[in-house]
N, C-alpha and C positions, 0 to 999 in steps of 0.2 A: 552285094547286098540284095536280098529279094524284095520285090515290089508287092506289098500286101494291100495296096489300095483297092477299095471296092470299085468294081467296074460295071456292076449290073444290079439294079433294084427291080423287084417285081412286086407290084401292088395288086392284091387280090380283092376284087370288089370295087365297084364304081360309086355311084351315089355322091352325096355331099362329101363324105370323109375321103373316099378314094380320089376323087378329082381335085379336091383341095390339096391333098398331099402331093399328087402328081404335078399340079401347076406350081406349087410353092417350091418343091424340091428341084424341079427342072430349072426354075428361074434362079434358085440359089446356086446350083452347080452348073450354070450355063456354059462356063468355059472349061469344064472338066470332062474327060472322056468317060462319062458314066451313062450307060443306057438305062432308061426308065421305061418299063413296060407295065401297062395296066390290063389286067384280065377281068372281063365282066361278061355277064350274059344278059341279053335283053329279056330273057324269059323270067329272070329272078327280079321281083319287085323290090323297092326300097321302102322304108318306113315313111320318109318324106314329110314328117310333121315338125321338124326343127326349123320353124319359120320366124321365130323371134330371136334376136341376137343381143349382145352387149357391145359397147363401143369398140372393143378390140377388133371386131370384124372389119372395121373401116381401115385400120392400119394394115390388116392382113391383105386386103385386095389392093390397097394403094401400093404395097410393095410389089404387086404384079403389074403395075402400070395402069390400073383401072381407077377411075374417079368415082365419087359418090353418085354423080348423075349417070355415069355409065351403068352402074349396078342398079340404081333405082329404075331406070328405063328398061333394062334387060330382064328384070325379075318382077315387074308389076309391083315394085316396092313402095312402102310408105316409111315415114320417119318415126322413130321411136325415142321418146324422151324418158321413158321409165315404165314402171308397172303399177297399175292401179289395183289395190286389194280391196275387194268389197265383201261385206258381210262376214269378215273373219272374226270380228269382235262381237258383233251383234247385227241383226238385220238392219240395213240402212247405214251401217258404218262404212267408212271409206278412207283410205289414205294412199299416197303415191310414194313408191320407192324410186327416186329420180337418179339420173346420171349427173350429179352435180353437188356442189358444196352448199353448206348452210351458213348464212351470215358471215361475219368477219371476226377473226381472232383479235383479241386485244391484250397487250402486255404478255404475249406468249401463252395465254389461257384460252382454251377452246371456246368457241361461240356457245356451245350447248350449256356451259356453266353459267354464262350471263343470262341466257334464255331461261334456264331453270330457276334462277333467282327471281326474275321478273314474272315467271309463270306462278311461282308460289305466292307472289304479291298480287296476282290477278291482273298484271299489266303486260302480258305477252300474248301475241296472236298464235295460232297454230304454227308449228315449226315449219311447215311447208311453205308458208308465206314469206319466209326469209331465204328461200331457195329459188333461183330463177328457173332451173330445169323443171322443178315440181310445179311451179306456178304457170309456166308456159303450157305444160301438159294439162293442168286443171282447166285452163282456158281454151284448150284445143288450138293453141297457137304454135307456130314454129318459125324459127330463124336459125341460121348457123351461128355458132359461137364467135365472139370477137377474137380477131387474131392477136390483139394486144389489150386484154381486159384491163380496165382501169382499176379494178379491185376484185377481191375474191367473190363479191356479190355477182359479178358478171361471168363467173366460171361455171360452165356446164358442158356436158358432152351429149352425144346422141348415137343411136344405133339404127338398125333397119329392121322392118318386117319385110320378108320377101317370100316368093314362091320357091320352096326348096328345090323342086324339080328344075325350075328355070335357072336357079343359081348353080346347080350341078352342071347344067348344060353350058353355062358361061365359063365355069372352071374347066370343063372339058375342052371347049374351044380355045381357051388360053393355053392349056397344057399342050394340046396337039399342035398349035401354032409354034410352040417353042421346041417341039421335037419328041414329045412323048408318044410312044407306040401303043395303040389300043389293040387288044386281041379279044375277039368275040368268041365266047364258048363256055360251056359248063365244065367245071373241074370234076373229073371222075376219080382221080387218085392224087395223092401227095407222096412224093418220093423223098426218103430220108437217107442220109449216110449211115451205113451200118455201124461205123466205129463210134459215133457220138450223137446220133439222132438229129443232127442239123438237117434242115430242109435243103434238098438239092434242086428240086423242080416240081412243077405241077403238070399233070397229064390231063388233057381235055378229053371229052367223051368221044371225039373223032380220032384220038390217038396222037394228036400233036403234043409236043413236049415244050414247056416254057421253063428254061433254066434261069437261076439267079443266085446271087451271093447274099443279098439282104432282102428279106421278104417283109412286106407290110400288110397286115391282115385288116382289111376294111370290109369284111364279109358280114357284118351285122351281128345280131344276137347269137347266131350259130357258131361264130368263132371258128371257122373252118380250119385255120392253121393253128391259132393260139390254143384252142381247146380240143377240137376234135382230133387233131394230129398230135399236138405236143402235150395234151393232158395237163395243162397248167394249173387248173383248179380255180374255184370262184369263192370269194368272200361275201357271204350273204349278210346284208344289213337290214333285213326285214324286222329285226327286233327293235329298230329305231324308226324305220320308215315303213308305214303300214300299207301304203298304196301299192298294189301289184297288178293293176289292170288299167287300161284306158280305152276310150272310144273316141275316134276321130272322124270328123265330117266337115265338109265345106258347104258354105251357103253363099247366096248371091250377095254382091257388094252394094255399097251405097256411095253417093257422090260426095260424102263428107266424112271420111274415115278419121277416127281419133288418132292422136299422136302418141298413143301409149298402148301397151298390152293390157287387156282387162282380165283379171283373175277373180272369179266369183266363188266363194265358199258354198258348197252344197252339203247335203246330209252326210255323205261319206267320203268326202274328198273335195276337189275343186275343179272348176271349169275354166278353160282358157278360151279367149276370143282374140284373134289376131287379125287386124285389118290390112288387107291388100287393096290395090286399086281395082281389081277385077272380081274379088270375092273376099269372104272371111274364112279363116281357118278356125274351127271350133273343136273342143274336145273335153272329155271328162276323165280326170285321173282319180281313181277310187280304190277302195279296199274291198276285195271280195269277201272278207270276213264280216263285213257289215252291210253289204247290199249285193243282190244278185244282178246278173247282167241285164235282164229285161227291165228291172226297176231302174237301173242306172241309165239305160237308154231312154226310158220315158222321162227321167229327171233332166237329162241333158237336152232332149228335144224341146222340152217345155221352156228352157231358158234361151232358145235361139229365136229371135224375132223374124228372121228372113227365111226364104224358101231354101230347103236343103237341096244340094246338087246330087246326092246319092245317099244310100243308107249308111249310118255310122259303122265304121270299120273297127273291129276289136283288135287290141294289142295286149299281149300278156308279157309281163316282165318280172324279174327279181331284182330289187335294188341291191347294188353292190358293185364289186370290181374284181377283175382277175387278180389272182394272188401275185402274179408277175405281169406287168404290162409288156415287158421285153423278156422273151425266153429263147435261149440259144441264138439263132440268127433271124428271129421273127419279132417284130414290134407290132402291137395291136393299137388301132385307132378307132375312135367312134364307139359304136355299140359293141364292137368286138372286144373293147377294153373294159367295159362295164356300163352300168346304166344308173343315172340319177334322174329322177323325175324332173321335167323341164319347168319347175316352178319359177326359177330365176333365169331361165333362158341360157343355161350353161352348156348345153349339148355341143353346139358348134364351137364355143369358146374352148372346151376341153380338147376338141380336135386341133384347134389352132395351137394350143400350148404343147400338145403332143408332137406336132410337126416341128415346133421350135426346139423342143428337146432333142429330136432326131438331128437337127442341124448342129446344135451345140455339142452333142456327144456322138457325132457321127463316127462309126467304128471303122476299123480296117478288117481284113479277113481273119485276123487272129481273134477277134471278138473278145477283147480283154474283159474278164469278169468284173473288174473294178469299175469299168465304164458302165456295164450293164447294171451293176448294183446301184450305182449313183442314179441312173435313169429310173430304176424301179423305186428307189427311195423318194426321189423327187415326185414321181407320179403318185405314189401312195399318199404322201403328205398333202398334195394338192387335192386329190379326190376326197380325202377325209375332211379337209377344211371347207370344201364346197358342201359336202354332206352335212356338216355341223350347221352351216348357214341355213340350209333347207330345213333341218330339224327344228331350228329356232322358231320358224314360222308356226309350226304345229304346237310346240310347247308353249309359246307365248300367246297364241290365239285365245281369246276370252270366251269363245262359244262353249256351251255345255248343254246344248239342247238335243243332242243325239248321242247314241252310244259311241260312235266314232270319235266325236270331239271330246267326250269325257275320257275316253281311252288315251287320246293324244295328250290331254292335260295331265293325266296321272302317270304317264309312262316314264320310265327311267331314260336319261339322256347320257351321251358319252361324257366322260370326265372332262375332256378337252373343252366341250361346249359349256358345261357347268362352270368351269373355271373362268371362262370369258364373261358369262352372265354375271357371276358374283363380283368380278372385278369392276364391271360397269356399275352394278348396283351400289357397291360400297364407296367408290371414289369417282365414278364417271370416267373410268380409265378404259381405253381401248388397247387390248393386247394385240400386237402385230407380229406376224411371222413372215419369213421368207416363203415364197411359193404360195401366196394367198391371193385368190382372185378378187375378193371383196374387201375394200378398204374401209377405214373408219366411217366415212360419210354414209356408206351403205348400211353398216351396222347401226349407226345412229337412226337412220330412216326406219329400220325394222323395230328397234327398241322403242322409239318414240311412237311409232304407229300402233304398237301393241301395248303401250302404256308401261313399259319397263323403264323406271326412272331411278337415278342415283338417290341414295338416302339424303345426300346434301350436296351442295355445289362447292367448288374450290374456294377456300376462304380468301384467296387473292382477289376475288370478285368484289369483296367489300371495300377495297381501296377506292372504288369509284362511287361517286354520289348516286344514290338510287334514282333520283329524279332525272339526272343527266343520262343515266344508263337507259331509262325508259324512253327518253327522247331519242337516243341513238338507235334503239331497236325500232322505234316507229319510223325513223328516217330510212333505215334499211328496208323496212316493209314497203314504204311508199316508193322507194327507188326501184324495187323489184316490180311492183305493180305498174309503174310507169313504163318499164321496159316491156312488160307483157302487153300493155295496151298499144304500144307502138309497133308490135310485131304483127306480121300477116297471119291469117288463119292458116292452119295446116293445109287445107284444100287449096287456098290461094297460092301457097308456096309450091305445091305439087303441080298445079296447072301452069304456073309461070315457068317452071324449069323442066317439067316432064310432059307437058301437053295436057289438053283437056280430058276430063272424065268422059268416056264414050260408052254410054249404056248399051248401044247396039252391039258393040264389040263384046261387052260383058255377056250379053244374051247369047251371042254365038259361042263363046267359050263355055257357057253353062250347058 
């Protein structure tokens, strides 16, 4: 019986995606005779703006033997409890999408139904006041979640803001310590088998040949293997997502960073602001159909209160995905697989789930088409569901003061998203699917934040006495507030566990 097991993996491209894949796959296959080689060139830069994450990143690096404090210290990181959306409904409006639950379910009925009844009666606070994660973020407090939460009121999660370049270095250090081989050089040619077009090797500009059996394309937007070589094709989603450009710039830090990502609606898109210990990451994601590059730059710079460390860097993109994430013996990860604007910090999370799919559907040298089809179906559905969640923000935003926002309000949306919105509006029901990154609490945060409410609450709510229900909600609110008041500030937490803020070091790095 022949041995068809994969013995060699070649990863093309470093950066966050390449080194995450190298570190994770090497640890996963540490007892197997599989050589993992990563080919990258120091001459080729990386985008390096994926600096906000969602909580899954913590499980990812913990599986590599790294602790939260290891990563915070190594990457100049800060803690992230959620995303604050400002001015999306109107100037001065604000709400937080947290990593946490809202209130407590009663009698098997979701909290939002009880809250909706009390809201209609004028006896409920803002929904964020019943969520510990949102309330901690609003108060710029931070503490780690309870290991044994006494109730759902205590359940929240957290993620990180980090320097993407430093995180890639940490992943490289971890991968190389486990035995990954790094090859420095520019790829000049890609060699394919004549009989079926499978990739055999990559040839570097100095003539060296790197052979492999499974290739992972982490070469960024250019998709050196998945697109330039295999001509896989790209599914353009610009009919739903109108932003196609970004400007990115770093600015000096402050001694009191917020515990959330700040997302500010501007005239033709939105601005991100990501706090690190040594600096801020800032950027403007916008539509070139509604604003030119110079005007976008001026609008971005006007929103940044601190000194810029360099001129804003332009990035052009087409929202969408490869028609196949896996083609022949090549799997694409990161920007090589597609691009969705980082409104909900999903770029690194999609790298994580791509790596997990490789592990779960790891092929042999026969590359069974059924395995590849399953991988591609899974990837497509996940990409589409993240896409729909992002489109929801634009469709639900109540701004109508510029052509861009009016266009977003009036635009068609995918049927899959329309079905979800109408199900919530009619019965307060959350449609759930396999392979979905955002769970009901996240959808509730966006629905409530943008004022999308069910036509009525679940009639089972009326079993409870209205006055008693009002008292229950007020007790929940007070318990959350008490927990917030007992928590340290975000800066106090960072200084206790990661050391003091050092302005002189910040100046040196600037």
